[in-house]
Each structure stands twice: as structure tokens, then as C-alpha cells.
C-alpha positions in Angstrom: 133.6 54.0 98.4 133.3 55.6 101.8 133.6 58.7 99.7 131.2 58.0 97.6 128.8 56.8 100.6 129.8 60.4 102.2 128.9 62.3 99.1 125.7 60.8 98.7 124.8 61.4 102.2 125.9 65.0 102.0 123.2 65.3 98.5 120.3 63.9 100.5 120.8 66.2 103.2 121.0 69.0 101.2 118.0 68.2 99.3 116.3 67.6 102.5 117.3 71.5 103.4 115.9 72.5 99.8 112.8 70.8 100.2 111.9 72.1 103.6 112.9 75.7 102.1 110.5 75.3 99.8 107.5 73.9 101.5 108.1 75.9 105.0 106.0 74.8 107.9 105.7 78.2 109.6 103.0 78.2 112.5 102.9 82.3 112.3 103.2 84.8 110.2 106.7 86.8 110.6 107.3 89.6 112.2 107.7 92.0 109.3 104.2 90.7 107.7 102.7 91.8 110.8 104.2 95.0 112.1 105.0 96.2 108.2 101.5 95.4 106.7 99.8 98.9 107.1 96.1 99.5 107.3 93.3 101.7 105.5 91.0 103.4 108.0 88.9 105.9 108.5 89.6 106.6 112.6 91.1 109.4 113.8 94.5 109.3 113.7 96.9 111.6 115.9 99.2 113.5 114.1 100.7 115.4 116.9 104.1 113.2 117.3 106.4 112.8 114.3 109.8 112.2 113.2 111.9 116.1 112.6 115.1 114.7 111.2 117.6 112.9 112.2 121.4 112.3 112.8 123.5 113.3 109.5 120.6 115.3 108.1 123.0 117.3 105.8 123.5 114.7 103.5 120.8 111.9 104.7 117.0 112.4 104.0 116.0 108.4 104.6 116.9 106.5 108.1 117.2 103.0 108.3 117.9 100.6 110.8 120.8 101.8 113.4 120.1 105.7 112.5 118.9 107.8 114.7 116.3 110.1 114.4 115.0 113.2 116.6 111.2 113.6 117.9 109.3 116.6 118.3 108.9 115.3 122.0 111.1 115.0 125.5 110.9 114.6 128.7 108.6 117.9 129.1 105.8 115.8 127.0 106.5 112.5 129.2 108.9 111.0 126.9 111.3 108.9 128.5 114.2 106.7 127.6 113.1 103.1 126.6 110.0 104.2 125.3 109.1 102.8 121.6 106.8 104.1 119.0 105.7 103.1 115.9 106.5 105.1 112.7 103.9 105.3 110.1 103.1 107.7 106.8 99.9 108.5 105.0 100.5 107.3 101.2 98.5 107.6 98.0 99.1 105.8 94.8 101.6 107.4 93.0 100.3 106.5 89.8 97.1 107.7 89.8 95.8 104.9 87.5 92.7 102.6 88.3 93.6 99.0 87.5 90.1 98.0 88.0 86.4 100.2 87.9 85.5 101.1 91.2 88.7 100.9 93.0 89.7 104.4 93.5 86.1 105.4 94.6 85.9 102.8 97.0 89.5 102.7 98.6 88.3 106.2 99.0 85.2 105.6 101.1 87.5 103.4 103.2 90.2 106.6 104.4 93.2 107.0 104.6 96.1 104.6 103.6 98.8 104.0 106.6 102.2 102.4 105.4 103.9 101.3 108.6 107.5 102.4 108.3 109.4 101.1 111.2 109.7 101.4 115.0 112.1 103.7 116.7 113.1 103.1 120.8 114.0 106.5 122.7 117.6 106.4 123.8 118.0 110.0 125.0 115.1 112.4 126.2 115.9 116.1 126.5 113.3 118.8 127.6 111.4 118.7 124.4 112.8 116.7 121.6 114.5 113.0 122.0 117.0 110.8 120.2 115.5 107.6 119.1 117.4 105.2 117.9 115.5 103.1 114.9 114.9 99.2 116.0 113.1 97.9 113.0 112.5 99.7 109.5 109.9 98.3 106.9 111.1 100.4 104.2 112.8 103.9 105.4 111.8 106.5 107.9 112.1 110.1 106.9 110.8 113.7 108.1 107.1 113.9 109.1 106.7 110.6 109.6 103.8 110.3 111.9 104.8 108.4 115.8 102.2 106.2 117.6 103.4 104.6 120.5 104.1 101.2 120.2 101.6 98.4 120.5 102.2 94.3 120.7 99.6 92.9 117.5 98.2 89.6 117.8 100.2 87.0 115.5 97.1 84.9 114.6 98.2 80.9 113.5 98.9 79.7 110.2 96.9 76.6 109.0 98.1 74.5 106.1 97.1 74.3 102.7 97.3 70.4 102.6 93.3 71.1 102.5 92.9 73.9 99.7 89.9 73.1 97.7 90.0 74.7 94.5 86.5 74.2 93.8 85.2 75.0 96.8 81.3 76.4 97.1 79.8 79.4 98.5 80.8 79.8 102.0 77.5 82.0 101.9 79.9 84.3 104.1 80.2 87.7 103.2 82.4 88.7 100.0 84.7 91.7 99.0 86.9 92.9 96.4 90.8 92.9 96.3 91.1 96.8 96.4 95.4 97.2 96.3 98.0 95.3 97.4 100.9 96.6 99.8 103.5 99.1 98.0 100.5 99.6 95.4 101.0 95.6 93.6 98.2 95.1 91.4 99.0 91.9 90.5 99.6 89.3 93.8 100.7 85.5 94.8 101.6 83.9 97.6 103.6 85.9 100.8 102.0 89.1 99.3 99.8 91.6 101.5 96.4 93.6 100.3 93.7 95.3 101.6 89.7 94.5 101.3 86.8 96.7 101.6 85.3 94.3 104.9 86.5 95.0 108.1 85.1 94.9 111.4 81.9 96.3 111.2 81.4 93.5 109.0 82.5 91.2 111.9 85.7 90.4 110.0 88.5 89.6 112.8 92.4 89.2 112.5 92.9 85.6 112.1 89.8 85.0 109.8 90.8 83.6 106.9 89.8 85.1 103.2 89.3 82.6 99.9 90.3 84.5 97.1 88.0 83.7 93.5 87.4 85.2 90.3 84.3 85.4 88.6 85.1 84.4 84.6 84.8 87.3 82.2 83.5 89.8 84.8 85.6 92.3 82.6 85.6 94.9 84.6 89.6 95.5 84.6 90.7 99.4 82.9 93.7 97.7 81.6 92.8 97.1 77.6 91.3 93.6 76.6 89.6 91.8 74.0 85.8 91.8 75.1 84.1 88.4 75.4 87.1 86.1 75.3 86.0 84.0 77.9 82.9 83.7 76.2 82.6 83.7 72.5 79.1 83.2 71.9 76.9 85.4 70.6 75.5 86.2 67.0 78.3 88.0 65.7 81.1 85.4 66.8 82.3 83.2 63.6 83.0 79.7 63.6 86.0 80.6 64.5 85.0 82.9 67.3 85.4 86.6 67.8 89.2 85.8 69.0 90.6 83.4 66.3 91.2 79.9 67.6 89.5 80.5 70.7 86.1 78.9 69.6 82.9 79.3 70.6 79.6 77.7 71.9 75.9 77.9 70.9 74.4 79.3 74.5 74.5 82.1 76.3 77.3 81.7 79.1 78.8 84.3 81.6 80.3 85.4 84.9 76.8 84.6 87.0 76.3 81.4 85.2 79.6 79.0 85.3 81.8 77.9 87.8 84.3 80.5 89.7 88.0 80.1 89.8 89.4 79.5 93.6 92.9 81.3 93.4 94.3 81.2 96.9 93.2 82.2 100.4 94.7 84.4 103.0 95.0 85.2 106.7 93.7 88.7 107.9 96.4 90.7 109.7 94.6 93.7 110.9 91.0 95.3 110.5 89.9 98.5 110.3 86.2 99.7 110.3 85.2 98.7 106.6 88.9 97.2 105.9 91.3 94.7 106.5 95.0 94.0 106.1 95.5 90.5 104.5 98.4 88.0 103.8 98.4 85.6 101.1 99.2 82.2 102.8 98.7 80.4 99.5 97.7 81.1 95.7 97.2 78.6 93.0 98.8 81.8 90.6 98.6 85.2 90.6 95.6 87.4 91.4 94.7 91.1 90.5 93.2 94.1 92.4 89.7 93.5 91.2 88.9 89.9 92.1 86.8 88.5 94.9 87.5 87.4 98.5 85.4 85.8 100.8 84.9 85.2 104.6 85.5 81.1 104.6 
């Protein structure tokens, strides 16, 4: 009997652990979310400090946590042991394929996409070069990566999703589009990072929340889709609808006179002049590049 009681207690304990893992009560974004988020900005970024190469470069082209890399600045340029640098890299979408109309044109107007690659700390400062150790890598560090003096970033508090309103009315505040996700994602969900075309110039601040939503049947995705699948109600529709089994209605309905779908929400981690980096804190289901956000 005693064994059964112990076993039951163990099962209940493990169940509690599983439940807490599925419903984390984090009060703030984790380190990786904040320092590996990246940004799109038209602000000038100094590019005179960079990674030359690293230890073991006769067989290594990438460097990770604990590896040693060589920097192009040393004691003569003011670098000293203990200095820390953020490692960043300009990136472009390697596929060169738009997910939604206007996507690439808008991103180009926002400026350069800078990806966070990690943080390094100087361990040896020679006259004109330095040796630094990779303290934290988001992805990998490579030759030519740009170095900026490390600065602490604000870590805004998270709010509970318990009061999330999937039928929330329009806030009346500024709206923007989901332009692209971190690592070029086009399908996004909870805990994913993405970029929008609204920034500090429009009053966006770190810690603001965006509501993610979609207009029904806007049809501006570049990928193939059956036209008017959401509203099969024109004169050409048969009794079964243009798409068999979808049905049809007698009046003209479209994206601007039907309810919108509220999908989730996210918190602003960084801002550029006309862009913001957003962490998805909650989503009912997947959303995509080309969907919309509004300031809550």
C-alpha cells in the first residue's frame, strides 16, 4: 500500500512539472530573445571594427561559444582586456522570393537587416589586434562580422495571456504589416520573433504590445490560392460555390465589411526609425508574412 501511495505521489509530482512546462509563467523575455533578436534599421552602423578570423581557422570557418576569435583593433585603438562587443551581420533573404505583395519593397525602405550573432569578450589586447572569446553565440560567428561595443538592452515585462481577447475591436492606434520573421520565417507562432514596418518615428517603444490580426480574404499572398475562396458570392458562383463544397452567399462580402481574425499578440523588443522587432508572446494558431498588427 505504501508503495502505491509513493507511486501516486510521484505521478502527481511529474504531472505538475509537465503542466508548469506547458504553461510557463515567465515574467520577462529570456536572454536569447532580447540579445539574438536582430533589427532592421536605416540608421548608420559603424563597420570599422570586425572579426578577422579565429583560432583553428585552417579548418574552421565558424566560431561558437568558447571559441577564440581575432579582432582588428587592439590596445593602440583603446581596446583593453575585459571589453565586450556585440557581433552583428547584415543579411538579405537568400530565396529572393516574396511571400506577399510589397514585402521586399517595404523592407528595402526600412533599411539594412542586421542579424545578432553573439557577444565576445577580449582576453588579450595586443598593439593592433585582440583575442576575444565567444561568450554567447546566437547562431555562429564568422570572418568579417561587425563588432559594436556591447550595451545592455532593456528587458520589458511580459503580461499574462489570460485576458487575451480574440474578438477585440480595433484599438484605433497605428497599424503595420508583418514583414518577415527572424531567420527568414514566413510562418510564425508563439515565441517567434518578427519585424514590422512601424518604429520609433511612429511612437513605438520597447515594451509596447502589438495585436496580430488578419483581414478575411485579402488575397495579397504571392503563393497560389483559389481566388475568393473565403467569399464565393459573385454572379459566376454556382449553387455549390466556385470551390466545390464551400457554399456561397447572395450578397457581396469582402475583407473590409466582415469581422477580422485576431490571432495573437507580441511585445516590442527593439525599435528602429520605422521598424520594430517583436516577440510573439501568444498566438491562437499560425500567422504569416503579410498579416497585420496594431498597437494595443
